[in-house]
Structure formats: C-alpha cells, structure tokens
C-alpha positions as CSV (number, residue, x, y, z in Angstrom):
1,M,0.0,0.0,0.0
2,S,1.1,3.5,-0.8
3,L,-0.4,6.9,-0.8
4,T,-0.3,9.5,-3.5
5,S,-1.1,13.2,-3.0
6,T,-2.2,16.0,-5.2
7,V,-3.1,19.6,-4.3
8,T,-6.0,21.6,-5.8
9,E,-7.2,25.1,-5.0
10,S,-9.7,23.7,-2.6
11,A,-8.1,20.7,-1.0
12,Q,-5.2,18.2,-0.8
13,I,-6.3,14.9,-2.2
14,V,-4.6,11.8,-0.7
15,T,-5.4,8.5,-2.6
16,V,-4.9,5.1,-1.0
17,D,-3.2,3.0,-3.7
18,G,-4.1,-0.4,-2.3
19,P,-7.0,-2.7,-1.6
20,R,-6.8,-2.9,2.2
21,I,-6.3,-0.8,5.3
22,D,-6.0,-3.4,8.0
23,A,-3.8,-4.3,11.0
24,A,-0.9,-5.1,8.8
25,M,-1.0,-1.7,7.1
26,A,-2.3,0.6,9.8
27,I,1.1,1.8,11.1
28,Q,2.4,2.4,7.6
29,F,-0.8,4.2,6.7
30,K,-0.5,6.6,9.7
31,E,3.1,7.4,8.9
32,E,2.5,8.0,5.3
33,M,-0.5,10.2,6.0
34,R,1.5,12.2,8.4
35,E,4.3,12.7,5.9
36,Q,1.8,13.6,3.1
37,T,-0.2,16.1,5.1
38,V,2.3,17.8,7.3
39,D,1.8,21.6,6.9
40,G,-0.6,21.0,4.1
41,H,-4.0,22.3,3.0
42,S,-6.7,23.1,5.5
43,R,-8.9,20.4,3.9
44,V,-7.7,16.9,3.1
45,I,-9.8,14.5,1.1
46,L,-8.9,10.8,1.5
47,D,-9.8,9.0,-1.7
48,L,-10.7,5.4,-0.7
49,S,-12.1,4.3,-4.1
50,R,-9.4,1.5,-4.4
51,V,-9.9,0.2,-0.9
52,D,-12.3,-2.8,-0.6
53,F,-11.5,-3.9,2.9
54,I,-11.0,-2.1,6.2
55,D,-10.9,-3.4,9.7
56,S,-10.9,-1.8,13.1
57,S,-7.2,-1.1,12.9
58,G,-7.7,0.7,9.6
59,L,-10.5,2.7,11.1
60,G,-8.3,3.6,14.0
61,A,-5.5,4.7,11.6
62,I,-7.9,7.0,9.8
63,V,-9.1,8.5,13.1
64,A,-5.4,9.0,14.1
65,A,-4.7,10.7,10.7
66,M,-7.6,13.1,11.4
67,K,-6.2,13.9,14.9
68,Q,-2.8,14.5,13.4
69,L,-4.3,17.2,11.2
70,G,-5.3,19.2,14.3
71,D,-8.4,21.2,15.1
72,H,-8.1,23.7,12.2
73,R,-7.9,21.2,9.4
74,Q,-10.6,18.9,8.0
75,L,-10.4,15.3,6.8
76,D,-13.2,14.2,4.4
77,L,-13.6,10.7,2.9
78,A,-14.5,10.0,-0.7
79,G,-15.2,7.1,-3.0
80,L,-16.0,4.5,-0.3
81,T,-16.8,1.1,-1.8
82,P,-20.0,-0.4,-0.5
83,T,-18.2,-2.8,1.9
84,V,-16.0,0.0,3.3
85,E,-19.0,2.4,3.6
86,K,-20.9,-0.3,5.5
87,V,-18.1,-0.6,8.0
88,F,-18.2,3.2,8.6
89,R,-21.9,3.2,9.0
90,L,-22.1,0.2,11.3
91,T,-19.4,1.7,13.6
92,R,-21.1,5.1,13.4
93,M,-17.9,6.6,12.1
94,D,-20.1,8.3,9.5
95,T,-21.0,10.7,12.2
96,I,-17.4,11.7,12.7
97,F,-16.4,12.0,9.0
98,Q,-18.1,13.5,6.1
99,L,-18.5,10.7,3.5
100,F,-18.8,11.5,-0.3
101,P,-19.8,9.0,-2.9
102,S,-17.0,10.0,-5.2
103,L,-13.9,12.3,-5.3
104,D,-15.8,14.6,-7.7
105,D,-18.6,14.9,-5.2
106,A,-16.2,15.8,-2.4
107,I,-14.4,18.4,-4.5
108,S,-17.6,20.1,-5.7
109,A,-19.1,20.1,-2.2
110,R,-16.8,22.9,-1.2
111,A,-16.6,24.6,-4.6
112,G,-20.4,24.9,-4.9
C-alpha cells in the first residue's frame, strides 16, 4: 500500500493505492498520512475508491490521521466502496467523518 497526493485550490487529495487498510497496514498508513499532510492544505480528502477492505485497525488509523491534522484542518472521505462504507456506518464513524460517494462529489461540495 502507498499513498499519492495532489493539491488543488480547494483541497489536498490523498489517494490510497491499495485494496486494504488493516492491522498489517495501519502503522504504515498513519506514517504516510503524516508525511503527506504535514503543513498542508486546511482540507484533506482521503480517496478510498481503491480500498475494498478495512478493519478496526484501519478505522483507528484514519481517526489517528484526522487527529494528526489538528483542530483547524478537516479530513473528508470520498469514494468508499459499499463494503467500506458499510463498516463506517455500522461503527457510526459516518457521524465523525463527512462521506462523499465520489472524489468529484467531495471536491464540488466545497466549490459549490
């Protein structure tokens, strides 16, 4: 798993380039998110469109990434596959994060 990052006028987009965020990947994910987002944009969109599995360690890693951003920066999630979205809704994490069906939806939510 690796992360790629691009910056637009409205946000920094971090894409997860792998199918899983689980216990085996959680520490690596947190470290890469920190590296990618240090001193970055005030809004970060995490593109999860390539992720088809997440476990509790993966959820914890995403929460940790949100906390690393601090109080004045926002982490939104985009492109959740049905399986991943179900995990977020069952664990009520959808009340913590703003979930967008696609990356385009996430980008246009702030632009419009």
